[in-house]
C-alpha positions as CSV (number, residue, x, y, z in Angstrom):
1,M,-29.4,52.5,29.3
2,F,-30.0,51.7,32.9
3,I,-30.2,48.1,33.9
4,N,-31.6,47.2,37.3
5,Y,-29.2,44.6,38.8
6,K,-31.6,43.8,41.6
7,K,-34.1,42.4,39.1
8,S,-31.6,40.8,36.8
9,C,-30.2,37.2,37.0
10,C,-28.6,34.6,34.9
11,L,-30.3,31.4,33.5
12,K,-28.8,28.7,31.3
13,F,-30.4,26.3,28.9
14,G,-28.9,24.1,26.3
15,H,-26.8,21.0,26.2
16,R,-24.4,22.4,28.9
17,H,-27.2,23.7,31.3
18,D,-26.0,21.5,34.2
19,I,-22.3,22.4,34.0
20,K,-21.1,24.6,36.8
21,C,-20.2,28.1,35.6
22,A,-18.4,31.0,37.3
23,D,-20.0,32.2,40.5
24,G,-21.6,35.1,38.8
25,V,-21.6,37.5,35.9
26,S,-20.6,41.1,36.6
27,L,-22.9,43.8,35.4
28,S,-21.6,47.3,36.2
29,G,-19.5,45.9,39.0
30,R,-22.4,44.0,40.5
31,I,-22.6,40.2,40.6
32,L,-25.7,38.6,39.1
33,S,-26.8,35.2,40.5
34,W,-27.5,32.0,38.7
35,V,-31.1,30.8,39.0
36,C,-33.1,27.6,38.0
37,E,-36.2,29.5,37.0
38,V,-37.1,33.1,36.2
39,L,-40.5,34.8,35.8
40,Y,-40.8,36.7,32.5
41,L,-44.0,38.3,31.4
42,G,-46.1,35.9,33.6
43,V,-44.4,32.7,32.4
44,Y,-41.7,30.8,34.3
45,I,-38.8,29.9,32.2
46,L,-36.8,26.9,33.5
47,T,-33.2,25.8,33.1
48,S,-33.0,22.6,31.0
49,R,-31.5,21.0,27.9
50,Q,-34.2,22.6,25.7
51,F,-36.2,25.7,26.1
52,K,-38.8,24.9,28.7
53,I,-41.6,26.8,30.5
54,S,-43.7,26.0,33.5
55,V,-47.4,26.7,33.5
56,H,-48.0,25.2,37.0
57,N,-48.3,28.6,38.7
58,A,-50.7,29.9,36.0
59,K,-52.9,26.8,36.4
60,R,-52.9,27.1,40.1
61,S,-53.9,30.8,39.9
62,F,-56.7,30.0,37.4
63,H,-58.1,27.2,39.5
64,R,-58.0,29.4,42.6
65,A,-59.9,32.2,40.9
66,A,-62.4,29.7,39.3
67,N,-63.1,28.0,42.7
68,D,-63.5,31.4,44.4
69,T,-66.0,32.5,41.7
70,L,-68.0,29.3,41.9
71,D,-68.1,29.4,45.7
72,N,-69.5,32.9,45.6
73,I,-72.2,31.9,43.1
74,M,-73.5,28.9,45.1
């Protein structure tokens, strides 16, 4: 199985999400970086104590499209 290390990263959530870990996890000799949020299937997953997602970008995209549609109608 081929894993694209350029598109892979590490994300922590749970009661130890804010504890500093090793600089990176090795995947086939490549170092993966730690991130605070990751985009997965159109939803941003955030690092926090509990599983948390952000819908801010989806709302912004929806409002942008709705405003554009309404501007074209009027």
